[in-house]
Every structure is written in C-alpha cells, then in structure tokens.
C-alpha positions in Angstrom: -7.3 -9.9 -20.1 -8.9 -6.9 -18.4 -8.3 -6.9 -14.5 -11.0 -5.7 -12.3 -10.9 -4.2 -8.7 -13.5 -3.8 -6.3 -14.9 -0.1 -5.9 -16.0 0.7 -2.1 -17.4 3.5 -0.1 -15.4 5.1 3.0 -17.0 2.3 5.3 -15.4 -0.6 2.5 -18.7 -1.5 1.4 -18.6 -2.7 -2.2 -20.2 -0.3 -4.4 -19.3 -1.8 -7.9 -16.1 -3.0 -9.8 -13.9 -1.1 -12.4 -10.9 -2.2 -14.7 -7.7 -1.6 -12.6 -6.3 1.4 -14.6 -9.6 3.0 -15.4 -9.8 3.3 -11.5 -6.5 5.0 -11.2 -7.3 7.6 -13.8 -9.0 11.1 -13.6 -8.8 11.8 -10.0 -9.0 7.8 -9.0 -11.9 5.8 -7.5 -11.7 4.6 -3.9 -11.2 1.1 -4.3 -10.0 -2.2 -2.0 -6.5 -3.0 -1.6 -4.4 -5.2 0.7 -0.9 -4.5 2.0 1.4 -7.1 3.4 4.3 -6.8 5.8 6.3 -9.9 6.8 8.9 -10.1 9.7 11.7 -12.6 10.3 12.4 -14.1 13.5 15.0 -11.4 14.3 12.0 -9.0 13.8 13.5 -7.6 10.8 11.0 -6.5 7.9 11.1 -7.8 4.5 11.1 -4.9 2.0 11.0 -5.0 -1.9 12.0 -2.8 -4.5 9.1 -2.4 -7.0 10.1 -3.6 -10.4 10.8 -1.1 -13.0 8.0 -2.1 -15.2 5.2 -1.3 -12.4 2.6 1.1 -13.7 3.3 3.4 -10.8 6.2 3.9 -8.2 8.4 1.7 -10.1 12.0 1.2 -8.5 10.8 2.3 -5.1 10.8 0.6 -1.9 7.9 -0.6 0.0 6.3 -3.1 2.0 6.7 -7.2 1.4 3.7 -7.0 -1.0 0.6 -5.2 -2.0 -2.2 -5.5 -4.4 -5.9 -5.7 -5.0 -8.3 -8.2 -4.1 -10.4 -9.5 -7.1 -14.3 -9.4 -7.3 -15.6 -12.1 -5.0 -12.1 -12.7 -3.3 -11.6 -12.0 0.4 -8.9 -9.7 1.4 -7.0 -12.4 3.4 -7.1 -14.5 0.3 -5.9 -11.9 -1.9 -3.0 -11.1 0.6 -2.0 -14.9 0.5 -2.2 -14.9 -3.4 -0.1 -11.9 -3.9 2.5 -12.8 -1.3 3.0 -16.2 -3.5 3.0 -14.4 -6.6 5.2 -11.5 -5.7 7.5 -13.1 -3.3 7.4 -16.9 -3.9 6.3 -17.9 -0.6 3.4 -17.9 1.9 2.9 -17.6 5.8 0.4 -17.1 8.4 -1.0 -13.6 8.2 -2.8 -11.5 10.6 -4.9 -8.3 9.8 -3.7 -5.3 12.0 -5.6 -2.4 10.7 -7.2 -0.4 7.8 -6.7 2.9 6.6 -7.6 5.2 3.4 -5.1 7.4 1.6 -4.9 9.2 -1.8 -2.0 10.3 -3.6 -1.6 11.5 -7.3 1.6 10.5 -9.3 3.7 12.1 -11.6 2.4 9.9 -14.5 -1.2 11.0 -14.1 -2.3 8.1 -12.2 -4.0 8.2 -8.7 -4.3 5.9 -6.0 -7.1 6.0 -3.8 -7.2 3.2 -1.5 -9.1 1.5 1.3 -6.1 -0.5 2.4 -6.2 -3.7 4.5 -2.8 -4.1 6.3 -1.7 -7.5 7.1 1.5 -8.9 9.0 3.2 -12.1 9.0 6.3 -14.0 10.0 8.7 -16.0 7.8 12.2 -17.3 8.1 12.9 -18.8 5.0 14.3 -17.4 1.6 11.9 -15.4 -0.6 12.0 -16.2 -4.3 10.4 -13.1 -5.9 8.9 -12.8 -9.3 11.5 -10.5 -11.2 8.4 -8.9 -13.2 7.0 -7.5 -9.8 10.1 -7.2 -7.7 13.5 -5.9 -8.8 15.4 -6.7 -5.4 14.6 -7.3 -1.7 16.0 -7.0 1.7 15.5 -7.6 5.3 15.6 -4.4 7.6 15.4 -3.7 11.2 13.1 -0.9 12.2 15.8 1.4 13.4 17.7 1.0 10.1 14.6 1.6 7.9 13.4 4.9 10.0 17.0 6.2 9.7 17.0 5.5 5.8 13.4 6.8 5.3 14.4 10.0 7.2 17.4 10.3 5.0 16.0 9.1 1.6 12.1 9.6 1.8 11.9 9.8 -1.9 13.1 6.2 -2.1 9.8 4.7 -0.6 6.4 4.5 -1.5 3.8 7.1 -0.1 1.7 4.2 1.3 4.2 2.5 3.1 5.5 5.5 4.9 1.8 6.2 6.1 1.4 2.4 7.0 4.6 2.3 8.8 3.6 5.4 11.0 0.3 4.0 11.8 1.9 0.6 12.6 4.4 1.9 14.9 1.4 3.4 17.1 
C-alpha cells in the first residue's frame, strides 16, 4: 500500500498530499513531519540508531522517533502512533516548537520538512521494532554534546538542528 504524506506551505497550511517516496525525490516537496524526544526521570535522552533498511539515514543516531502524519491525522496523534510503532511504548507528549529544514542525501532523496517537535518522559524499558530501530541508548545532554562534536557524521541532520533549537 502506498503511504501518503501531507504537503504544506511554509505556514504549515495543507496544500495537498503525495506518495511518501515521490515527495522525497526531485528536490523534495515541503511536507508535515513529527519528531519526538523522550527523557527518563534522570533527564537522559532516549536515542535510536535507525535500522539499516531505512530509505534514508540508515544506521545513524537520532531522536527517539520521527515520521509523517497521515492525511487527516493530527500531529500529536501521529507522534503517539509512531512512538508505539517504533519504540514499543507511549507516554504523555508536549509540543515544544516547529522548524523547517531541507537537506539532500547521498542516495538522491531530499528531506524538506515542516517538523513538529514533541518531548515526553518515560521511565520504563523500550521495546523497539527491529525493522525501525537497530539499537537504542539513554544518554545525558553532556555526553551527547561531546559525542556529536566528536562524531557529527553519526547523527541525523534534523536531530542536530532540533537539538540546537531545543537547547535555546
């Protein structure tokens, strides 16, 4: 089944839908996205290493989960859905900001997203889907900043951008 995503303008107004992979080709089309970053009670962040079968950025470390709302789906509902699908749990989420970014990947695909960024707290044990997540780890902000500085190529483009915005 072909997965559709929501095309938007720079104010996040819906302007149509497009098949997901088509929206990521030929320079990309601006579309709605969600990103989730979950903290544990020790204030460590839950990161995932994207599965090697992902269509872009396979094997890179990123935020807890991210995806695209489906047509007719609210961003908060998409965030909860993907948190359950990717990491095997759900928790209370709070939207903290939006941002737009565009990046082209080595495989000819583009990401041009109006990203809705959510945070949450969870103290349990994740149960990730191996088709989505290669591995996960809880990491302190200090440790993460140090590793991103040392190994920026190991992290997704959008996660590094979102982290800078989140720190402000």
